[in-house]
C-alpha angles and dihedrals in degrees: 000000000000100000095177093053092046092050091047092052092048091049092050091046090055092046092051090050092049089047090052090054090052091047092050091051090051094047096249092136100160091052090046090055090053092048091050090051090051092047093055096039093053092044092053092048089052091050092051091051090048088056092051098258124125108226120230124243094264136125093203111119090190091053091050091050090048090052090050091049090050094059096044131076140198120002094354092056091047090051093054092045089050091052090051092051098041096047101032094126096043092048089052091051089050091052090050090050089065089069106021097052089061109027111020130058100248121144121205124204127226090249091054095051093042088055091047090050090054091050092049090050091048094049093046092047091052096044094045091064093054113097 
């Protein structure tokens, strides 16, 4: 296990989440959406590494969650699959934010990014407890 890399990814994930909160407060909603995507993406990659799996070069949060689900069993697997089902739309919006916040004219509202922030918190909270 690459402890240093895992810790670095977790640290960056937390910083991106904190940055997103600041951006929301300042009204920078498109940047907040991007920061939330980065926070979740880096967290999931850290979790995969922690479980002994090299993550692919992908920005797809859904793909990373599917990979995580594929290496888990029982209640943990069901929890990840439930997150994928329950937040399918929000996870898709987060994935889109990776591109749209930088290259496409797409404005996000405060309500949208607040909802995305709640989803990111929920997913991280659920995945953190899986060992």
